[in-house]
DSSP file (Angstrom, degrees, kcal/mol; ACC not computed):
  #  RESIDUE AA STRUCTURE BP1 BP2  ACC     N-H-->O    O-->H-N    N-H-->O    O-->H-N    TCO  KAPPA ALPHA  PHI   PSI    X-CA   Y-CA   Z-CA
    1    1 A X              0   0    0      0, 0.0     2,-0.4     0, 0.0    41,-0.0   0.000 360.0 360.0 360.0 136.5    1.4   10.3   44.7
    2    2 A X        -     0   0    0      0, 0.0    41,-2.7     0, 0.0    42,-0.3  -0.729 360.0-159.8 -91.7 134.1    4.4   12.5   44.4
    3    3 A X  E     -A   42   0A   0     -2,-0.4     2,-0.3    39,-0.3    39,-0.2  -0.819   5.5-160.9-114.2 152.3    4.2   15.5   42.1
    4    4 A X  E     -A   41   0A   0     37,-3.3    37,-2.9    -2,-0.3     2,-0.1  -0.901  23.9-110.8-125.6 157.7    6.9   17.6   40.4
    5    5 A X  E  >  -A   40   0A   0     -2,-0.3     4,-2.3    35,-0.2     5,-0.2  -0.354  32.5-106.8 -81.1 168.0    6.8   21.0   38.9
    6    6 A X  H  > S+     0   0    0     33,-0.6     4,-2.4     1,-0.2     5,-0.1   0.858 121.0  54.4 -62.7 -36.0    7.1   21.7   35.1
    7    7 A X  H  > S+     0   0    0      2,-0.2     4,-2.0     1,-0.2    -1,-0.2   0.911 109.0  47.0 -65.1 -43.4   10.6   23.1   35.7
    8    8 A X  H  > S+     0   0    0      2,-0.2     4,-2.0     1,-0.2    -2,-0.2   0.907 113.9  47.3 -66.2 -41.7   11.7   19.9   37.5
    9    9 A X  H  X S+     0   0    0     -4,-2.3     4,-2.8     2,-0.2     5,-0.2   0.890 109.1  55.3 -65.7 -38.9   10.3   17.7   34.8
   10   10 A X  H  X>S+     0   0    0     -4,-2.4     5,-1.7     1,-0.2     4,-1.6   0.912 110.0  45.5 -61.0 -43.1   11.9   19.8   32.1
   11   11 A X  H  <5S+     0   0    0     -4,-2.0    -1,-0.2     2,-0.2    -2,-0.2   0.883 113.5  50.5 -66.3 -38.1   15.3   19.4   33.7
   12   12 A X  H  <5S+     0   0    0     -4,-2.0    -2,-0.2     1,-0.2    -1,-0.2   0.902 118.8  36.1 -66.3 -42.3   14.6   15.6   34.1
   13   13 A X  H  <5S-     0   0    0     -4,-2.8    -1,-0.2     2,-0.1    -2,-0.2   0.601 107.5-120.6 -89.5 -13.4   13.6   15.1   30.5
   14   14 A X  T  <5S+     0   0    0     -4,-1.6     2,-0.2     1,-0.3    -3,-0.2   0.826  74.2 110.2  77.0  32.2   16.0   17.6   28.9
   15   15 A X  S   <S-     0   0    0     -5,-1.7    -1,-0.3    -6,-0.2    -2,-0.1  -0.770  73.3 -81.1-127.5 175.6   13.4   19.9   27.3
   16   16 A X     >  -     0   0    0     -2,-0.2     4,-1.7     1,-0.1     5,-0.1  -0.373  30.1-122.3 -79.3 157.8   12.2   23.4   28.1
   17   17 A X  H  > S+     0   0    0      1,-0.2     4,-2.1     2,-0.2     5,-0.1   0.856 114.2  56.3 -64.1 -35.7    9.7   24.3   30.7
   18   18 A X  H  > S+     0   0    0      2,-0.2     4,-2.2     1,-0.2    -1,-0.2   0.893 104.7  51.7 -64.1 -40.0    7.5   25.8   28.1
   19   19 A X  H  > S+     0   0    0      2,-0.2     4,-2.5     1,-0.2    -1,-0.2   0.890 108.4  51.4 -65.2 -38.4    7.4   22.6   26.1
   20   20 A X  H  X S+     0   0    0     -4,-1.7     4,-2.3     2,-0.2    -1,-0.2   0.915 109.5  50.5 -62.9 -42.4    6.3   20.7   29.3
   21   21 A X  H  X S+     0   0    0     -4,-2.1     4,-2.5     2,-0.2    -2,-0.2   0.888 110.3  49.7 -63.4 -38.8    3.5   23.2   29.8
   22   22 A X  H  X S+     0   0    0     -4,-2.2     4,-1.9     2,-0.2    -2,-0.2   0.923 110.0  50.5 -65.3 -44.0    2.4   22.7   26.2
   23   23 A X  H  <>S+     0   0    0     -4,-2.5     5,-2.5     1,-0.2     6,-0.6   0.890 112.4  48.0 -60.1 -39.9    2.4   18.9   26.6
   24   24 A X  H ><5S+     0   0    0     -4,-2.3     3,-1.3     1,-0.2    -2,-0.2   0.926 110.7  49.6 -66.7 -44.9    0.3   19.3   29.7
   25   25 A X  H 3<5S+     0   0    0     -4,-2.5    -1,-0.2     1,-0.3    -2,-0.2   0.796 109.1  53.1 -67.7 -26.4   -2.2   21.6   28.1
   26   26 A X  T 3<5S-     0   0    0     -4,-1.9    -1,-0.3    -5,-0.2    -2,-0.2   0.538 114.5-119.5 -81.9  -6.8   -2.6   19.3   25.2
   27   27 A X  T < 5S+     0   0    0     -3,-1.3    -3,-0.2    -4,-0.4    -2,-0.1   0.738  75.8 128.6  77.4  22.8   -3.3   16.4   27.6
   28   28 A X      < +     0   0    0     -5,-2.5     2,-0.6    -6,-0.2    -4,-0.2   0.565  56.8  69.6 -90.0  -9.5   -0.3   14.4   26.5
   29   29 A X  S >  S-     0   0    0     -6,-0.6     3,-1.4    -5,-0.2    -1,-0.1  -0.949  90.4-124.3-109.8 118.0    1.0   13.8   30.0
   30   30 A X  T 3  S+     0   0    0     -2,-0.6    12,-0.4     1,-0.2     3,-0.1  -0.309  84.6   1.9 -65.7 139.7   -1.2   11.6   32.0
   31   31 A X  T 3  S+     0   0    0      1,-0.2     2,-0.3    10,-0.1    -1,-0.2   0.624  87.3 147.3  61.3  18.7   -2.6   12.8   35.4
   32   32 A X    <   -     0   0    0     -3,-1.4     2,-0.3     9,-0.1    -1,-0.2  -0.657  23.8-178.4 -78.8 139.4   -1.0   16.2   35.0
   33   33 A X  E     -B   40   0A   0      7,-2.4     7,-3.6    -2,-0.3     2,-0.4  -0.949  23.5-124.0-138.6 159.2   -3.1   18.9   36.6
   34   34 A X  E     -B   39   0A   0     -2,-0.3     2,-0.5     5,-0.2     5,-0.2  -0.864  17.4-173.1-107.5 136.5   -2.9   22.7   37.0
   35   35 A X  E >   -B   38   0A   0      3,-3.0     3,-1.5    -2,-0.4     2,-0.7  -0.942  69.8 -43.5-128.5 108.9   -3.0   24.4   40.4
   36   36 A X  T 3  S-     0   0    0     -2,-0.5    -2,-0.0     1,-0.2     3,-0.0  -0.628 124.2 -28.0  71.1-115.5   -3.1   28.1   40.1
   37   37 A X  T 3  S+     0   0    0     -2,-0.7     2,-0.4    -3,-0.1    -1,-0.2   0.034 121.9  91.5-117.8  25.4   -0.6   28.9   37.4
   38   38 A X  E <   - B   0  35A   0     -3,-1.5    -3,-3.0   -33,-0.0     2,-0.4  -0.973  68.1-134.7-127.0 132.5    1.6   25.9   38.0
   39   39 A X  E     - B   0  34A   0     -2,-0.4   -33,-0.6    -5,-0.2     2,-0.5  -0.703  13.8-156.4 -84.9 132.8    1.5   22.5   36.4
   40   40 A X  E     -AB   5  33A   0     -7,-3.6    -7,-2.4    -2,-0.4     2,-0.4  -0.954  14.8-174.9-109.5 122.4    1.8   19.5   38.8
   41   41 A X  E     -A    4   0A   0    -37,-2.9   -37,-3.3    -2,-0.5    -9,-0.1  -0.947  31.7-105.0-122.0 134.5    3.1   16.4   37.1
   42   42 A X  E >   -A    3   0A   0    -12,-0.4     3,-1.7    -2,-0.4   -39,-0.3  -0.296  26.9-128.9 -56.7 140.4    3.4   12.9   38.6
   43   43 A X  T 3  S+     0   0    0    -41,-2.7    -1,-0.1     1,-0.3   -40,-0.1   0.776 108.2  51.0 -64.2 -26.6    7.1   12.1   39.3
   44   44 A X  T 3  S+     0   0    0    -42,-0.3    -1,-0.3     2,-0.1    -2,-0.1   0.251  81.1 131.8 -96.2  13.9    6.7    8.8   37.5
   45   45 A X    <   -     0   0    0     -3,-1.7     2,-0.3     1,-0.1   -16,-0.0  -0.367  54.0-128.7 -66.3 143.7    5.2   10.3   34.3
   46   46 A X        -     0   0    0     -2,-0.1     2,-0.4     1,-0.0   -16,-0.2  -0.729  21.6-108.9 -96.2 144.5    6.8    9.2   31.1
   47   47 A X        -     0   0    0     -2,-0.3     3,-0.1     1,-0.1   -18,-0.1  -0.556  38.4-126.2 -69.9 124.8    8.0   11.6   28.5
   48   48 A X        -     0   0    0     -2,-0.4     2,-0.1     1,-0.1    -1,-0.1  -0.347  29.7 -94.3 -71.4 155.0    5.6   11.5   25.5
   49   49 A X        -     0   0    0      1,-0.1     2,-0.8     2,-0.1    -1,-0.1  -0.441  43.8-107.0 -67.2 139.7    6.9   10.9   22.0
   50   50 A X    >   -     0   0    0      1,-0.2     3,-1.1    -2,-0.1     6,-0.3  -0.589  30.7-168.1 -73.8 107.9    7.6   14.1   20.1
   51   51 A X  T 3  S+     0   0    0     -2,-0.8    -1,-0.2     1,-0.2    -2,-0.1   0.604  80.0  69.8 -74.2 -11.5    4.8   14.2   17.5
   52   52 A X  T 3  S+     0   0    0      2,-0.0     2,-0.3     4,-0.0    -1,-0.2   0.715  83.2  86.9 -77.5 -19.4    6.5   17.1   15.7
   53   53 A X    X   -     0   0    0     -3,-1.1     3,-0.7     1,-0.1     4,-0.2  -0.615  67.4-150.5 -86.7 138.8    9.3   14.8   14.5
   54   54 A X  G >  S+     0   0    0     -2,-0.3     3,-1.1     1,-0.2    -1,-0.1   0.664  87.0  78.7 -78.2 -17.0    8.9   12.8   11.3
   55   55 A X  G 3  S+     0   0    0      1,-0.3    -1,-0.2     3,-0.0    -2,-0.0   0.753  93.1  49.7 -66.9 -22.5   11.1   10.0   12.5
   56   56 A X  G <  S+     0   0    0     -3,-0.7    -1,-0.3    -6,-0.3     2,-0.2   0.524  86.6 104.5 -93.1  -6.4    8.3    8.6   14.6
   57   57 A X  S <  S-     0   0    0     -3,-1.1     2,-0.1    -4,-0.2    -3,-0.0  -0.533  78.6-109.7 -77.7 142.0    5.7    8.6   11.9
   58   58 A X        -     0   0    0     -2,-0.2     2,-1.3     1,-0.1     3,-0.2  -0.369  22.5-122.1 -68.9 146.4    4.9    5.2   10.4
   59   59 A X        +     0   0    0      1,-0.2     3,-0.2    -2,-0.1    -1,-0.1  -0.745  37.4 171.5 -90.6  94.3    6.0    4.6    6.9
   60   60 A X  S    S+     0   0    0     -2,-1.3     2,-0.5     1,-0.3    -1,-0.2   0.866  71.0  27.3 -72.5 -36.6    2.6    3.8    5.2
   61   61 A X        +     0   0    0     -3,-0.2    -1,-0.3     1,-0.1     0, 0.0  -0.913  56.3 175.6-135.1 106.8    3.9    3.7    1.7
   62   62 A X        +     0   0    0     -2,-0.5    -1,-0.1    -3,-0.2     2,-0.1   0.305  42.4 125.5 -92.0   9.8    7.5    2.8    1.0
   63   63 A X  S    S-     0   0    0      1,-0.1     2,-0.1     0, 0.0    -2,-0.1  -0.394  70.4-103.5 -70.1 145.2    7.1    2.9   -2.8
   64   64 A X        -     0   0    0     -2,-0.1     2,-0.3     1,-0.0    -1,-0.1  -0.445  38.4-161.2 -67.6 138.7    9.4    5.2   -4.7
   65   65 A X        -     0   0    0     -2,-0.1     2,-0.1    -3,-0.1    -1,-0.0  -0.909  26.6 -97.4-120.9 149.6    7.8    8.4   -5.8
   66   66 A X        -     0   0    0     -2,-0.3     3,-0.0     1,-0.1    -1,-0.0  -0.387  20.9-148.3 -66.5 141.7    9.0   10.8   -8.5
   67   67 A X  S    S+     0   0    0     -2,-0.1     2,-0.4     1,-0.1    -1,-0.1   0.653  85.3  54.6 -86.0 -14.1   11.0   13.7   -7.3
   68   68 A X  S    S-     0   0    0      2,-0.0     2,-0.7     0, 0.0    -1,-0.1  -0.966  82.0-135.4-116.5 136.6    9.7   15.9  -10.1
   69   69 A X        -     0   0    0     -2,-0.4     2,-0.3     4,-0.0    -2,-0.0  -0.810  22.7-161.5 -92.8 117.2    6.0   16.4  -10.7
   70   70 A X        -     0   0    0     -2,-0.7     2,-0.4     1,-0.0     3,-0.1  -0.745  26.6-107.9 -98.0 145.4    5.2   16.1  -14.4
   71   71 A X  S    S+     0   0    0     -2,-0.3    -1,-0.0     1,-0.1    -2,-0.0  -0.594 100.4  13.7 -70.1 123.8    2.0   17.4  -15.9
   72   72 A X  S    S-     0   0    0     -2,-0.4    -1,-0.1     2,-0.0     0, 0.0   0.924  90.2-121.6  73.4  93.9    0.0   14.4  -16.8
   73   73 A X        -     0   0    0      1,-0.1     3,-0.3    -3,-0.1     4,-0.1  -0.288   8.5-141.8 -64.5 149.5    1.3   11.2  -15.2
   74   74 A X  S >  S+     0   0    0      1,-0.2     3,-1.5     2,-0.1     4,-0.2   0.628  87.2  80.3 -89.0 -14.3    2.3    8.4  -17.5
   75   75 A X  G >  S+     0   0    0      1,-0.3     3,-1.3     2,-0.2     4,-0.3   0.827  87.6  57.8 -65.1 -29.5    1.1    5.6  -15.3
   76   76 A X  G 3  S+     0   0    0     -3,-0.3    -1,-0.3     1,-0.2     3,-0.3   0.653 103.3  55.8 -73.6 -12.1   -2.5    6.1  -16.5
   77   77 A X  G <> S+     0   0    0     -3,-1.5     4,-2.5     1,-0.2    -1,-0.2   0.358  75.0 102.9 -97.1   4.4   -1.2    5.5  -20.1
   78   78 A X  H <> S+     0   0    0     -3,-1.3     4,-2.6     1,-0.2     5,-0.2   0.879  78.1  53.1 -58.0 -41.6    0.3    2.1  -19.4
   79   79 A X  H  > S+     0   0    0     -4,-0.3     4,-1.2    -3,-0.3    -1,-0.2   0.908 112.1  45.6 -60.9 -41.9   -2.6    0.2  -21.0
   80   80 A X  H  > S+     0   0    0     -3,-0.2     4,-0.8    -4,-0.2    -2,-0.2   0.905 112.5  50.2 -67.8 -41.8   -2.2    2.2  -24.2
   81   81 A X  H >X S+     0   0    0     -4,-2.5     4,-0.9     1,-0.2     3,-0.8   0.882 106.1  56.9 -64.7 -38.1    1.6    1.8  -24.2
   82   82 A X  H 3< S+     0   0    0     -4,-2.6     3,-0.4     1,-0.2    -1,-0.2   0.847  98.9  60.7 -61.4 -33.8    1.3   -1.9  -23.7
   83   83 A X  H 3< S+     0   0    0     -4,-1.2     3,-0.4     1,-0.2    -1,-0.2   0.797 104.4  48.9 -66.6 -26.5   -0.8   -2.1  -26.9
   84   84 A X  H << S+     0   0    0     -3,-0.8     2,-0.2    -4,-0.8    -1,-0.2   0.702 118.6  39.4 -82.4 -21.1    2.1   -0.7  -28.9
   85   85 A X    ><  +     0   0    0     -4,-0.9     3,-1.4    -3,-0.4     4,-0.4  -0.588  65.4 157.6-126.7  68.7    4.6   -3.2  -27.4
   86   86 A X  G >   +     0   0    0     -3,-0.4     3,-0.9     1,-0.3    -1,-0.1   0.756  68.5  66.8 -68.3 -22.8    2.6   -6.5  -27.1
   87   87 A X  G 3  S+     0   0    0      1,-0.2    -1,-0.3    -3,-0.1    -5,-0.0   0.653  91.7  63.4 -72.7 -13.8    5.8   -8.6  -27.1
   88   88 A X  G <  S-     0   0    0     -3,-1.4    -1,-0.2     1,-0.3     2,-0.2   0.698  91.4-151.5 -83.0 -19.1    6.8   -7.2  -23.7
   89   89 A X    <   +     0   0    0     -3,-0.9     2,-0.3    -4,-0.4    -1,-0.3  -0.586  58.0   1.0  81.4-148.0    3.8   -8.6  -21.8
   90   90 A X  S    S-     0   0    0     -2,-0.2     2,-0.6     1,-0.0   -11,-0.0  -0.607  70.7-139.1 -79.7 132.1    2.5   -6.7  -18.8
   91   91 A X        +     0   0    0     -2,-0.3     3,-0.1     1,-0.2    -9,-0.1  -0.810  27.5 169.3 -92.4 122.7    4.4   -3.5  -17.9
   92   92 A X        +     0   0    0     -2,-0.6     2,-0.3     1,-0.2    -1,-0.2   0.684  66.7  30.9-104.6 -23.8    5.0   -3.1  -14.2
   93   93 A X        -     0   0    0      2,-0.0     2,-0.4     0, 0.0    -1,-0.2  -0.974  61.5-167.3-134.9 150.0    7.4   -0.2  -14.3
   94   94 A X        -     0   0    0     -2,-0.3     2,-0.4    -3,-0.1   -20,-0.1  -0.997   2.7-170.1-139.3 133.5    7.9    2.7  -16.6
   95   95 A X              0   0    0     -2,-0.4    -2,-0.0     1,-0.1     0, 0.0  -0.984 360.0 360.0-126.3 132.1   10.9    5.1  -16.8
   96   96 A X              0   0    0     -2,-0.4    -1,-0.1     0, 0.0     0, 0.0   0.324 360.0 360.0-123.8 360.0   11.1    8.3  -18.8
């Protein structure tokens, strides 16, 4: 297996040598090993996804959320509000 140094991999991937060393120390690059004070990385290693970026995180909840936090949310009062407006039926959304 052919190995490359952290500097060579950094140039190949377009990131800093320090970032490559951090990825290696976190175990995010497969089969990377340290020899002395130098990281040896397989030449065919793939660049891991940057976990610091929010763009790669899954969107678990796409529901709209209020941009201002109000003291005492109104959603817990929906049942009570429905009792005052019985002609509306079930309330699914509320805007204040």
